[in-house]
N, CA, C and O of each residue as an XYZ file, in Angstrom:
320
protein
N      93.191    116.141     87.824
C      92.205    116.985     88.504
C      92.671    117.142     90.005
O      93.109    116.208     90.678
N      92.525    118.396     90.427
C      92.969    118.646     91.808
C      91.963    118.059     92.842
O      90.811    117.766     92.519
N      92.430    117.910     94.036
C      91.628    117.342     95.106
C      90.367    118.097     95.407
O      89.318    117.489     95.621
N      90.443    119.427     95.430
C      89.267    120.276     95.763
C      88.197    120.048     94.769
O      87.026    119.955     95.135
N      88.552    119.951     93.499
C      87.537    119.753     92.452
C      86.901    118.357     92.600
O      85.700    118.190     92.390
N      87.715    117.371     92.961
C      87.101    116.042     93.111
C      86.198    116.005     94.386
O      85.186    115.305     94.402
N      86.555    116.727     95.399
C      85.670    116.798     96.587
C      84.390    117.424     96.274
O      83.353    116.946     96.734
N      84.381    118.528     95.476
C      83.170    119.206     95.035
C      82.303    118.215     94.214
O      81.099    118.098     94.443
N      82.924    117.527     93.279
C      82.156    116.587     92.491
C      81.547    115.489     93.352
O      80.416    115.054     93.134
N      82.315    115.062     94.319
C      81.869    114.015     95.232
C      80.626    114.550     96.049
O      79.657    113.817     96.249
N      80.679    115.800     96.498
C      79.550    116.402     97.220
C      78.310    116.443     96.374
O      77.220    116.153     96.868
N      78.443    116.804     95.073
C      77.321    116.934     94.228
C      76.737    115.570     93.710
O      75.522    115.385     93.642
N      77.631    114.662     93.361
C      77.204    113.463     92.689
C      77.504    112.195     93.424
O      77.324    111.114     92.865
N      77.953    112.273     94.646
C      78.380    111.120     95.392
C      77.313    110.038     95.575
O      77.645    108.860     95.704
N      76.052    110.423     95.587
C      75.012    109.418     95.743
C      74.885    108.488     94.583
O      74.183    107.481     94.677
N      75.548    108.790     93.475
C      75.519    107.911     92.301
C      76.575    106.724     92.405
O      76.602    105.786     91.608
N      77.397    106.869     93.427
C      78.507    105.872     93.569
C      78.018    104.690     94.448
O      77.035    104.765     95.185
N      78.805    103.580     94.298
C      78.541    102.478     95.212
C      79.089    102.848     96.596
O      79.849    103.805     96.749
N      78.676    102.056     97.602
C      79.178    102.320     98.936
C      80.694    102.208     99.008
O      81.367    102.995     99.674
N      81.214    101.203     98.301
C      82.713    101.026     98.350
C      83.381    102.194     97.700
O      84.411    102.632     98.212
N      82.894    102.734     96.627
C      83.441    103.888     95.913
C      83.428    105.054     96.775
O      84.425    105.770     96.868
N      82.308    105.294     97.439
C      82.097    106.428     98.370
C      83.159    106.354     99.496
O      83.803    107.350     99.826
N      83.318    105.160    100.063
C      84.238    104.981    101.164
C      85.681    105.232    100.708
O      86.437    105.910    101.404
N      86.069    104.693     99.551
C      87.419    104.909     99.002
C      87.671    106.384     98.739
O      88.713    106.922     99.112
N      86.706    107.037     98.092
C      86.892    108.486     97.799
C      86.982    109.318     99.088
O      87.836    110.196     99.219
N      86.121    109.033     99.994
C      86.138    109.694    101.279
C      87.514    109.568    101.979
O      88.117    110.546    102.420
N      87.965    108.304    102.049
C      89.243    108.033    102.722
C      90.460    108.727    101.991
O      91.401    109.228    102.606
N      90.346    108.704    100.624
C      91.491    109.258     99.894
C      91.519    110.799     99.859
O      92.560    111.416    100.087
N      90.369    111.397     99.572
C      90.295    112.856     99.422
C      90.002    113.614    100.714
O      90.598    114.664    100.954
N      89.112    113.112    101.537
C      88.772    113.817    102.761
C      89.703    113.470    103.927
O      90.070    114.345    104.711
N      90.072    112.231    104.037
C      90.977    111.829    105.125
C      92.437    111.782    104.712
O      93.307    111.577    105.558
N      92.719    111.965    103.451
C      94.063    112.055    102.871
C      94.868    110.783    103.141
O      96.053    110.855    103.464
N      94.229    109.626    103.009
C      94.947    108.335    103.200
C      95.461    107.882    101.824
O      94.867    108.167    100.784
N      96.594    107.164    101.870
C      97.171    106.615    100.660
C      96.433    105.369    100.221
O      95.602    104.829    100.951
N      96.747    104.920     99.018
C      96.093    103.722     98.545
C      96.419    102.511     99.429
O      95.560    101.665     99.681
N      97.648    102.442     99.887
C      98.084    101.368    100.748
C      97.326    101.413    102.097
O      96.894    100.374    102.597
N      97.171    102.598    102.673
C      96.461    102.749    103.935
C      94.950    102.350    103.773
O      94.375    101.701    104.648
N      94.352    102.748    102.662
C      92.986    102.445    102.426
C      92.831    100.925    102.294
O      91.934    100.315    102.876
N      93.754    100.333    101.495
C      93.689     98.910    101.292
C      93.802     98.142    102.579
O      93.091     97.160    102.791
N      94.699     98.588    103.445
C      94.899     97.868    104.749
C      93.620     98.092    105.577
O      93.156     97.146    106.213
N      93.047     99.263    105.596
C      91.845     99.532    106.406
C      90.654     98.697    105.941
O      89.866     98.211    106.752
N      90.538     98.541    104.630
C      89.377     97.856    104.076
C      89.643     96.356    103.813
O      88.742     95.639    103.378
N      90.844     95.895    104.069
C      91.294     94.561    103.812
C      91.106     94.129    102.340
O      90.620     93.037    102.047
N      91.503     95.015    101.452
C      91.481     94.728    100.031
C      92.816     95.104     99.452
O      93.635     95.716    100.139
N      93.061     94.754     98.197
C      94.357     95.059     97.574
C      94.452     96.522     97.159
O      93.436     97.196     96.984
N      95.667     96.999     97.006
C      95.872     98.357     96.517
C      95.258     98.531     95.185
O      94.714     99.592     94.879
N      95.333     97.460     94.333
C      94.730     97.501     92.992
C      93.217     97.686     93.098
O      92.638     98.448     92.322
N      92.582     97.020     94.022
C      91.122     97.204     94.226
C      90.815     98.653     94.590
O      89.865     99.235     94.066
N      91.581     99.219     95.452
C      91.395    100.652     95.838
C      91.544    101.493     94.651
O      90.684    102.332     94.383
N      92.641    101.313     93.883
C      92.879    102.080     92.658
C      91.755    101.991     91.674
O      91.342    103.000     91.102
N      91.228    100.745     91.456
C      90.165    100.542     90.544
C      88.873    101.247     90.997
O      88.179    101.847     90.176
N      88.545    101.176     92.315
C      87.393    101.842     92.839
C      87.500    103.351     92.671
O      86.537    104.011     92.279
N      88.665    103.886     92.968
C      88.904    105.364     92.831
C      88.777    105.806     91.363
O      88.130    106.805     91.049
N      89.412    105.032     90.483
C      89.399    105.343     89.047
C      87.992    105.314     88.480
O      87.604    106.226     87.750
N      87.218    104.283     88.802
C      85.830    104.232     88.315
C      85.001    105.353     88.887
O      84.203    105.947     88.163
N      85.155    105.662     90.147
C      84.368    106.659     90.764
C      84.738    108.052     90.227
O      83.854    108.858     89.933
N      86.002    108.324     90.104
C      86.452    109.591     89.507
C      85.896    109.772     88.101
O      85.400    110.849     87.769
N      85.972    108.749     87.281
C      85.470    108.790     85.911
C      83.954    109.092     85.939
O      83.476    109.936     85.181
N      83.228    108.418     86.791
C      81.787    108.626     86.890
C      81.440    110.052     87.282
O      80.537    110.659     86.706
N      82.154    110.581     88.255
C      81.896    111.973     88.758
C      82.197    112.966     87.664
O      81.436    113.908     87.443
N      83.354    112.752     86.947
C      83.741    113.683     85.881
C      82.685    113.627     84.764
O      82.302    114.650     84.197
N      82.250    112.461     84.482
C      81.237    112.243     83.399
C      79.913    112.956     83.696
O      79.309    113.578     82.821
N      79.465    112.841     85.010
C      78.293    113.520     85.402
C      78.445    115.027     85.304
O      77.513    115.715     84.888
N      79.627    115.559     85.687
C      79.819    117.019     85.610
C      79.798    117.444     84.087
O      79.215    118.463     83.716
N      80.432    116.648     83.284
C      80.386    117.007     81.826
C      78.966    117.051     81.303
O      78.641    117.923     80.496
N      78.135    116.166     81.723
C      76.762    116.061     81.217
C      75.842    117.089     81.841
O      74.961    117.618     81.163
N      76.031    117.392     83.146
C      75.082    118.286     83.810
C      75.667    119.672     84.073
O      74.911    120.642     84.015
N      76.895    119.824     84.345
C      77.562    121.114     84.590
C      77.088    121.749     85.867
O      77.134    122.974     85.980
N      76.631    120.982     86.843
C      76.100    121.572     88.110
C      77.208    122.311     88.884
O      76.986    123.411     89.391
N      78.340    121.728     88.965
C      79.409    122.373     89.778
C      79.872    123.648     89.106
O      80.016    124.674     89.770
N      80.106    123.611     87.825
C      80.601    124.854     87.173
C      79.500    125.950     87.158
O      79.808    127.133     87.302
N      78.247    125.559     86.988
C      77.113    126.494     87.030
C      77.042    127.122     88.425
O      76.834    128.330     88.543
N      77.210    126.332     89.469
C      77.151    126.826     90.816
C      78.306    127.835     91.076
O      78.091    128.872     91.703
N      79.537    127.517     90.586
C      80.656    128.417     90.727
C      80.391    129.710     90.023
O      80.712    130.770     90.560
N      79.842    129.676     88.890
C      79.518    130.924     88.098
C      78.537    131.783     88.838
O      78.697    133.002     88.888
N      77.497    131.162     89.430
C      76.529    131.888     90.225
C      77.115    132.521     91.422
O      76.790    133.665     91.738
N      77.990    131.809     92.121
C      78.682    132.328     93.290
C      79.574    133.537     92.944
O      79.642    134.520     93.681
N      80.260    133.417     91.779
C      81.098    134.462     91.326
C      80.345    135.754     91.074
O      80.760    136.845     91.465
N      79.138    135.564     90.353
C      78.330    136.651     89.991
C      77.732    137.372     91.227
O      77.432    138.565     91.172
N      77.572    136.650     92.301
C      77.005    137.275     93.532
C      78.083    138.056     94.199
O      77.849    138.665     95.243
């Protein structure tokens, strides 16, 4: 999934994530930091960053599959 898509999902469904997941996603997608940079900043392992990102991305994708809010919004904007 491309970064823009993940940022849109984060904007719509980000409140469903834990604070750590929000922080990792923000740092990775909005601030363009690598896993190693995030790990160093948060004083956690790269694996912990990867796990947080993976879980968060899966949750966001799952919510979009169930609700379709982002795709519906895109269709409305296209129609306008």
